[in-house]
N, C-alpha and C positions, 0 to 999 in steps of 0.2 A: 419452608424451614420455619419454624417460630420463632419469635425474638429470645423468647426462653431459654429454647434448645440450645445444648453446647454446639458450638461450631469446630469441626475439625479443617483448618485452614490448608491442610497439607491430604485431605481426602482422595480427590483426584490424582494427586501422585503416588500414593500407594498401589497404583495398578499399573504394571510394566508397561504394558501396551500404550498406554496414556504417554509416560516420560518419554516412550521410543518415538513417539509423535511430536513432544513438546523437543524434544533433543533434533531431530529432522528438522524441526520449523527454525529453530534457533540457528544451525549450520547453515541451510539453505538462506535463509535470509541475511545472515552474516557475508556468505559468499556473493552472494548477488550484488548487496551494498558495496563490498569491495571492490567489485569488477565495475559498476558504475561508477566510483569515484576514478578509479585508475584509467579507465577508458575516457571519461570524461574530460580529465586534466590532460591525457595524452593529445586525444582530439584540437581542445583549444590550443593547447601550446603549437602544435601544428599547422591549424587551419586559421587561428584568430577571429572565428567566425562564431557569434552566438546562434546562429540558427541551426549551425551543424549540431549542438547541443540539444537544439526543440527538436531536431529529428530524430534523436536518439529514443525519446520518450513516443513519437509518432509511430515509429519502427516498432515498438514493442506493444503499443494498444492496438491497433489496428488488428494483429492477427490474435491478440488476448481476445478482443472484444469480438471478434468473430467467431471465436470456437467458444468461449466460454458458456454459453447456454446452451449449445450440444454437448460440449463436456460434461455439464450436468446431467443431461437424459442419459449419456454412455456410461457413467458412473453408476446408473440405476441398473443397467444392463450387464455389467460385467464387473468381475474381481475389482476391486478398487486397490489395493495394494498391489497388485500386477501392474494396474493402469500408471499408479504414481511411479513404480520401478521404471517402466519403460518411457516414462516422461523425464525422470532424472537420468536416465543413460542418453538419451539425445540433449540433455542440458549439459552433460559432460563433454560428450563428442562436439557439441559447438564452442566449447569454452576452450578446449583443444586447439580446434579452428582458430579461433579469437584471439588464442596467444601467439598461433604462427603470423598471424595478418598484422600484429603490430610489435614485431619484430623491426628492428630502426630500418632494415634496409629494406621493407615490404612496400612503404612509400614509395621509394624512389623506382623498383622493380615494377611496381603495378600502376604507377601514376595516380596522383592525387582521385580523380573520379573513380576508378576501379577500384583502389582501396577504399575509398569511402561506402561503395556499393557491397565490395564484400562485407565490412563492419557492419553496415544497415542490414546486409541478408543476415548474418548471425544473431543478430538481434530479433528480427522477426521470426526466426524459426525458436528464439527462445521463447518469445511472445505466444506462439503455436502450443509448446512443450506446458509454459506455465496453464494454457488455456484447458489443458488435459488435466494436471497436476491439481491445481487448485480444486476444484469441484469434488475431486475422488478423497483428496485429503481432509476436506470440510465433512463431506459425509460421512468416512470412515471415524471420526473423531465421535459420532453419536453412537458407536456400537464396540467403542473400548471402555467406558466408564458406565454404571446404572444410571437409569435417567434423573435419580435423585440427587445427582452430582454435576448435573451439565453446568449449573450457575459456577460451581467453583473450577470447572473444568475450563469454563468461557475464562475465567480471571486468569487461570495459569498458561492457558494456549496464550493471550493478547501478553502475557508478560513474557513469555517464552519469545514471541513475536518481535516485541518492542525492544527486546535485549540484543536482538541480531540487529537491530535496526540503530541500536544506540553503538554497539562495538563496532558493526561493518564498517561503517565511514571513517572513524576515528583510527582504526586498524589498518584500512586500506591507505588512509593517507601516511600514516607512518611506515607502513611498509613498502611504500611509493618513495618517500624522503631516504628512508635506511637502505633500502636493497634494490629500487628500479623496477619498470614496469613490469620487465619479465618474469622475475623472480615473484612478483604480487601475484601474477595472471597464473602463475603454476601455482600460488596458495589457493586460489579460487577452485582449481581444479580437485586438490586435496579435500578441501572442503566439501566438495560436491558427493566427491567419491564415500567419505564418512555418511554423510546424509544417504546414500544408496545402503551402506551399511546397517543404518538403522533401521531400513525396511525388511531386516531380516527377523529383527523380534516381534514383527507383525504376523498374524494370524491372516492366512485366507478365508474371506467367508463367503459361502455360496450365496449366489444373487437368489432374494424371495421370487418365488414363483408368483403370479397374478392369476386369479380367476377371471379379471375383466379384461378384454381387448385393450389392447395400448392405446391410448389416445394419440391421434398424430402429432407429430413436433411441433409444428408451429399452430394449431391451434392451443395447445397445452401453453406453450410460450404466449401468445396473444392474450389467455385467459390472465395470467399474470400481471400484464403489463395494464390490462383493462380495468382490474382490480385498484393499481397504483393509480391510475388518473382519477378512478372514482371515488378515492379515497383521501381527502385533501390533506390530513394529519401528514400523511405518509408522502403523498407527491411534493409537499411542500417541503418536506423535512428533506427527501430526497434530491429536490431542486436547490434548496441551499447550500447543500454541501459541495452538490458539481458545480454550481456557477463559482461559490466563493473560493474554493480550490482553483478552479479553472482560471479565474485571472489573477488571485491574490496569492499562489505558489510563487516560489522564487527557485526552489532546488535546482531546477535544470540548468540555470545560469549563475549558479555559485562559483565555478571556475571564473568566470569575468569578473565576479565583484573582489574573489580570493586576490587575483592578480592585480588588476586596473585600479581596483578602489580602496582595499584594504592592503594591499601591499604582504601579502602572505606567499606561502609555498604550500606542497600537496599536505603539509602537516597540518597546518591553519584550515585549507579546506576540509580536511577529515574533521575537526573540531564542530566547522560550521555545519555540514553534514549531518552530524550527530547531534547538535542541538536542541532541533524540533522532536527529536525522537527522546531525548532526555527531559525534554518537558512534557510529555506524552506520558511516559510511563510514570513518572511523580505524581503528576494529577490524576490520572487512574488509582494510583494507592492512595492516594486522598480521596477520589470519590468512594471506595470502598466502605470507608468512615462517613462520609457526608455525600448522599446521595444527592444529586442534581437534579433528579427525575420527577420529585414532585410538584416545582413549576414549571415542569417540561418545557413546554414552550416559550416561556418567558428566558429561560436560562440559554434555551437554543440560541435565542437570539442575539442574548447578550453576548455569548461565546461565539457567533458568527462576525458579529460587531467590533469584539478584542480580538478576533484575528484580522480583520482588515486594518486596525488602528497599528496592531504590532507591525504589519507588512508595511505600513506608512513610516516607521520609526528607523527600520532596516533599510527601506530605500534612501534615508536622508542623512545616515548615520554613515561616518568615514573613520570610526576608531572599532576596532576588532572586537574588543570585548562588548562593548553594546549592539552591534550587529549579532554577535553569539546571543545576547539576552533576548534580542529581540525573536530571533529564531526560536530560542527557547520558548517564548511566549506563545509563537503562532502553533507550536505544538502544545501547548498546555490549552489554549482555547479550542484546538482541533479535536483534543481528546475529549474534551466534555460535551461535544456536540456529537461526538461518537456514540458517548454511553449515551446521550438522551436518544437520539439518531436509532440505535439498535434497542433500546428499551422501547419506544415506540411501535418498531416493528413486530417485535414479540406480542405486543399488547395487543396490536390492533389487527393483526395477520389471522385469519382463521387456520387452522392447524392443516387443512387442505390446499392451501394454496401457499404455505411458508417455503418450501423447495425453490417454487418460481418467483415469489417474492423477493428471495436473498439473493437469487440469479439475477435478477433486475438490479437489487443493490450493488452487486457486485460489478454490474456493467457502468454502474454510474459512479463508482468509485474509481474504476480503471480510467473511465472515460476523463474524470477531473484528476487525475495524478497525469497520466501519460500524455494525452491531449492537451492537458495544461501546460507541461512541459514543451511541448509543442508551438502553443502560445506565448509563451514566456522567452522561448527563443526568436520565435518570429518578431514580435514585440521589441525585443533588444534590441535587433539588427536594424528594424526601420527607425526605433526612436532612441536610440542609446539603451543604455541599462538603467539608469534611475528614473528617467521619465516614463520607462514602461511599466516599472515596478510602482510609482505612485500611482500610475493611473489604473494598476491591477488593485492598489489598496481602496483606492477613490471608487472604484467600481464595486468593491467588493460591500462598502459601506452602504454605497446606493443601494445596490440589490436586496441588503437585508433591510432598510427602510422600507422598501419597496412591499417586500415578502411581508413586513410586520402591517403595513397599512392595509392588506389584503386579508391577513388573518386575526384581525384580532379578537376575533370569536374565540381563536383557539387559544387564548392567553387564561380561560376559565379553564384547562386540561389540568387535573390532579391526578399523576401516577403513582400511586403508595408503593412500597416493599412487595405490598402483596399480590400486586396486579398481573 
């Protein structure tokens, strides 16, 4: 779209199926965030062990990473709406089991080892379900709006997801504080059922028949990995996100900070969990007006350095609102890096490789978030909460500096809106 043509900011939302997908994304993201806050707080209250919180992330990451690439392959062979619905029903069933496991008497009945095994087993199954759901949902989005509306649809899809990421943690903390763990997890199940209801507004679409023999899955995936490895701007961009969030992320151990350092309860934890998403969504809205992609590589490096600096501020803060602001800043800087990274992926990836490169990107993102949660919990157990976060922030700054040293040639990159 040219700069002189009138833009309809709500163009994608005028399509009913796209509205349903956005509603589904908001409901499911809210449910998952509420569940994460409630389960994380309850686990730490009972075990007082930050490693238990880190294992929550690992339990979700391994199944998701294991299945995500195959999930994308499967989404191209079957009805995407059907796959999404099946995955959502699995999530509902697991959420009901998790609700039963988190009853106050189950810890004593099963013993701590059996109780934790059951909880981690549920989280692993949720990870498998997400590995099927995410590729199918992402692929279906391209079919529910015209190609000309893809940029507008991407903005609204991101807004729906971030809105759930903002409201979910805050609502989870408030529900836990006001009504208790059982009612909070029951609300999660209700939201997931509502998400399934949204799928009835989607049309089934036949799988396109190919005249070419199907390429073996492993060879197809390897081609995408090879392209990423041989394209420095994409390899460095994905690696920066992976290592900065892997070492600099603190979300997994927020229950520990909330209680032991900031002296707040589950409502305060919800605010802390929501702060990065608030920073992200506000910054994304600013980026729609002032794009950070022209000096793409410079701005990506600045964003990663800012993320590390904000992490250090959070580590040393003993005041609730300063800590919340530092988390807000991490979300703001991270959203700039997301906008730049996604633009670079769109500009430099050939059409024939887009699906596979995006699949690699999704694995990097999951590894940085969920495995980063495990790293945070393990480091906090070995070193203590504050030293582990200080080390993570310093590592982020060091990694950014090293990538800057190795990639100075990329500073000449100019990505315009027309790219």
